[in-house]
C-alpha positions in Angstrom: -21.7 -10.7 -20.2 -17.7 -11.4 -18.4 -18.0 -13.0 -14.9 -16.1 -10.1 -13.5 -18.6 -7.5 -15.2 -21.4 -9.0 -13.4 -20.2 -9.6 -10.0 -19.6 -5.2 -10.6 -23.2 -4.9 -11.3 -24.2 -7.0 -8.1 -22.3 -4.8 -5.8 -19.5 -4.1 -4.0 -20.8 -7.2 -1.5 -19.8 -10.1 -4.0 -17.0 -7.9 -6.0 -14.9 -7.2 -2.8 -16.0 -10.4 -1.4 -14.3 -14.2 -1.0 -16.9 -14.3 -3.7 -15.9 -12.4 -6.5 -11.9 -12.9 -5.7 -12.5 -17.1 -6.4 -15.7 -16.5 -9.6 -12.9 -14.8 -11.3 -9.5 -16.9 -10.4 -11.0 -19.8 -12.3 -10.5 -17.5 -15.6 -6.4 -16.8 -14.3 -3.7 -18.9 -15.2 -1.6 -20.1 -12.1 1.0 -17.4 -11.6 4.8 -18.5 -11.0 6.2 -16.8 -8.5 10.3 -16.3 -8.9 12.0 -13.3 -7.0 15.2 -14.6 -6.9 18.4 -11.9 -6.2 15.1 -9.0 -5.4 15.4 -7.2 -2.6 11.9 -5.8 -1.0 11.0 -3.3 1.2 7.8 -4.1 3.0 5.9 -1.1 6.0 3.3 -2.3 7.8 5.3 -6.2 7.6 4.2 -8.2 11.4 0.9 -8.5 10.8 -1.9 -8.5 8.0 -1.7 -8.1 4.6 1.8 -6.6 5.2 3.2 -10.3 6.4 1.2 -12.3 4.8 3.1 -10.3 2.0 6.9 -10.3 2.9 6.8 -14.0 4.1 5.3 -15.0 0.5 8.0 -12.5 -0.8 10.5 -14.6 1.1 9.1 -18.3 0.0 9.8 -16.7 -3.6 13.4 -16.5 -3.1 12.9 -12.5 -1.9 15.2 -10.9 0.3 13.1 -8.8 2.4 13.0 -5.7 4.8 10.2 -5.8 7.1 9.4 -2.8 8.4 7.3 -2.2 11.8 6.7 -0.5 14.7 6.7 -2.9 17.2 10.2 -5.2 17.6 8.8 -7.8 19.2 6.4 -8.7 16.5 8.9 -8.4 14.3 10.5 -10.9 15.9 7.7 -13.1 15.9 7.8 -12.4 12.0 11.4 -13.4 12.5 10.7 -16.9 13.8 7.7 -17.4 10.8 9.9 -16.6 8.4 12.7 -19.3 9.9 9.9 -21.7 10.3 9.1 -21.9 6.4 13.2 -22.2 5.8 13.1 -18.4 4.2 15.4 -16.9 7.0 16.8 -13.8 4.6 14.3 -11.6 6.6 15.9 -8.1 7.8 13.8 -6.6 10.8 13.1 -2.9 10.1 12.2 -0.8 13.3 9.7 1.8 12.6 6.9 4.2 13.1 6.1 5.4 9.5 3.6 8.1 12.0 7.3 10.2 12.5 8.9 11.7 9.8 12.2 11.7 11.6 11.8 7.7 11.5 11.0 7.4 8.2 13.6 9.5 7.6 15.9 7.8 9.2 14.6 4.5 7.5 15.7 5.9 4.2 19.3 6.8 5.6 19.7 2.9 6.7 18.0 1.7 3.3 20.3 3.0 1.1 23.5 2.3 3.1 22.5 -1.7 3.1 24.5 -3.8 1.2 21.5 -3.7 -2.0 19.7 -1.6 -3.9 15.3 -1.6 -3.0 14.0 -3.5 -6.4 10.7 -3.4 -4.8 8.7 -1.0 -2.3 5.9 -2.2 -1.1 3.4 0.7 1.1 1.8 -1.2 3.2 1.6 0.9 6.3 -2.1 2.2 7.2 -3.6 3.7 9.9 -7.7 4.5 10.2 -8.8 6.7 13.3 -11.7 8.1 14.6 -11.0 10.0 16.7 -8.1 12.9 16.5 -4.7 11.3 17.3 -1.9 13.9 17.2 1.5 12.3 16.9 4.8 13.4 19.1 5.9 15.3 15.8 2.5 17.6 15.5 1.3 15.6 13.1 -2.3 14.0 12.5 -1.3 10.2 12.8 -3.5 8.2 9.7 -1.6 11.7 7.6 1.4 10.8 9.0 1.2 7.2 8.1 -1.2 6.9 5.1 0.6 9.2 3.1 3.4 11.7 4.1 5.5 8.4 4.4 5.1 7.0 1.1 6.1 10.3 0.0 9.3 10.7 2.3 9.7 6.9 1.6 9.6 6.7 -2.0 10.9 10.0 -2.9 14.4 9.8 -0.6 15.0 6.2 -1.5 14.9 7.5 -5.0 16.8 10.7 -4.0 19.3 8.8 -2.6 20.0 6.3 -5.9 19.2 3.4 -3.8 16.2 2.1 -6.3 17.4 -0.5 -8.6 18.7 0.8 -11.5 16.7 -1.8 -13.2 12.7 -2.4 -13.3 12.1 -1.0 -10.2 8.5 -1.4 -8.0 6.5 0.5 -5.8 3.3 -0.8 -4.9 0.6 1.5 -3.1 -1.8 -1.0 -1.1 -4.5 2.1 -1.6 -8.5 1.2 -0.9 -11.7 1.5 -2.8 -12.0 4.7 -0.2 -10.2 6.2 -2.6 -11.7 5.1 -5.7 -15.0 7.6 -4.5 -14.0 10.7 -4.1 -11.9 13.6 -6.0 -8.4 14.6 -4.0 -9.0 17.7 -1.9 -5.5 19.0 -0.6 -7.5 20.9 2.2 -9.1 17.6 3.9 -5.7 15.5 3.7 -4.6 16.8 7.2 -7.2 18.1 9.6 -5.9 19.0 13.1 -9.1 20.5 13.8 -10.6 17.8 16.6 -14.7 19.5 15.4 -13.8 18.7 11.6 -11.6 15.6 11.5 -13.9 13.1 10.0 -11.7 9.7 10.2 -12.8 7.2 7.5 -13.5 11.0 5.1 -9.4 11.7 6.2 -8.7 7.5 4.8 -10.3 7.9 1.5 -8.6 11.0 1.0 -5.3 9.1 1.9 -5.5 6.3 -0.4 -7.3 8.7 -3.4 -3.7 10.8 -2.6 -1.9 7.4 -2.9 -3.5 6.6 -6.1 -2.1 10.1 -7.8 1.2 9.3 -6.3 1.5 6.0 -8.2 0.8 7.5 -11.7 3.6 9.9 -10.5 6.0 7.5 -9.6 5.3 5.4 -12.6 6.4 8.6 -15.2 9.4 9.2 -12.2 10.6 5.9 -13.2 9.9 4.7 -16.7 13.2 5.3 -17.9 14.7 2.7 -15.3 12.1 0.4 -17.0 10.4 0.2 -13.8 6.7 1.0 -12.9 4.3 2.1 -10.0 1.0 0.6 -9.1 -2.1 1.5 -7.0 -4.0 -2.0 -6.0 -6.7 -2.4 -3.9 -6.7 -6.0 -2.0 -10.8 -6.7 -2.0 -12.9 -6.7 1.4 -9.7 -9.0 4.4 -10.6 -10.1 7.5 -7.4 -8.2 8.9 -6.9 -6.3 12.3 -7.1 -2.8 10.9 -10.6 -3.6 9.6 -11.8 -5.0 13.0 -10.8 -2.8 14.7 -11.3 0.1 13.0 -14.7 -0.8 11.5 -16.0 -3.1 14.3 -19.4 -2.7 12.9 -18.9 -3.3 9.2 -16.4 -6.1 9.8 -20.0 -7.9 11.9 -22.0 -7.3 9.2 -19.5 -9.0 6.6 -17.8 -11.5 8.3 -18.7 -14.0 6.7 -17.7 -12.6 3.1 -14.4 -11.3 4.0 -11.9 -12.4 2.1 -8.5 -14.7 3.7 -4.9 -12.3 3.1 -4.0 -15.1 0.3 -6.6 -13.3 -1.8 -6.1 -10.0 -0.3 -2.3 -10.0 -1.5 -2.7 -11.9 -5.0 -2.4 -9.0 -7.1 0.1 -7.2 -5.5 2.8 -10.3 -6.3 0.7 -10.5 -9.6 2.1 -7.0 -10.1 5.3 -7.6 -8.7 5.4 -10.6 -10.7 4.0 -9.9 -14.6 4.5 -5.6 -14.7 1.7 -5.3 -16.6 0.8 -2.5 -18.6 -1.0 0.2 -17.5 -3.7 2.9 -19.1 -3.0 6.6 -18.7 -4.1 8.5 -16.2 -5.5 7.5 -12.1 -6.3 4.2 -11.9 -6.6 0.8 -9.8 -6.0 -2.6 -10.0 -8.0 -5.1 -8.3 -7.9 -8.8 -8.6 -5.5 -8.4 -11.1 -7.2 -5.5 -13.6 -7.0 -2.2 -13.4 -10.4 -0.1 -12.7 -11.6 2.9 -13.5 -12.2 5.5 -10.1 -15.9 6.4 -9.7 -16.9 9.2 -12.0 -16.1 12.5 -10.6 -13.2 10.9 -8.4 -10.8 12.4 -11.1 -11.9 15.9 -10.3 -9.4 17.7 -8.4 -5.5 19.7 -8.2 -3.1 17.4 -10.6 -0.5 15.5 -9.0 2.0 18.7 -9.6 0.1 20.0 -6.7 0.0 17.3 -4.6 3.6 16.7 -5.1 4.3 20.6 -4.3 1.9 20.7 -1.1 4.2 17.9 0.2 6.9 18.7 -0.1 5.7 21.8 1.7 4.1 20.0 4.5 7.9 17.3 4.8 9.9 20.6 5.3 7.5 22.4 8.0 8.8 20.1 10.4 
């Protein structure tokens, strides 16, 4: 039995923790990163996984448009980029919970000097109480699902994704592997029915479905799209959204370097993918839990999102 199988059978605590990552990487080949000449766009770039991924992409030669809600945090990221000798970072202030802001970001990126080679959907929210945006949408839905849809589709329609080997990465979650897609649970605005953790899992499940759609859409350009799970990583989102989970597993959590490893590996190697909904975790494609593949097909999800985008 391979080490990965042993870890999975031992349960999530071992598989998703730093122990699972360190055990698996013993069998990996060294990863040489060279993203010279590439233009990356990373959402949620000011902290956590987004920050770590942005700084590593810069070190590997990429030019990065770093997207975040807060100018001060993005300025701190720019300072960190200059400190490591990689000043090729463009700060993009955008609240991904607002459709108007995302559409403005699309226009700025489409009008920029270079197309987008790598698009990373990392911004995310997990709210336990229903929170509505100024546009009347539930905030986590708008950030986790509508924004990636608007940004990817908007850039593709504007011809702003590179003509050669474009790549889309969706930072999903194990929560998206455990439940079938249910369109009726993607955007709940009734406080009595809203369950934040369930909503978050649905959004991540939908991201996995969208990655399959974007994979097919980009194949003609030699491109690809992947949904991936970073494992249990010690981030501000985990600490604030799930404090009990964080406290109970604090000693087992991965650092951000481990959390971004699969994203970097996918960007560097572009491995072939099986057909159907899969999620990448620790450099391997993993099937969803039994039953999670049920529900409406990707075409129904896309039509639903298109209607939602047009409802503002």
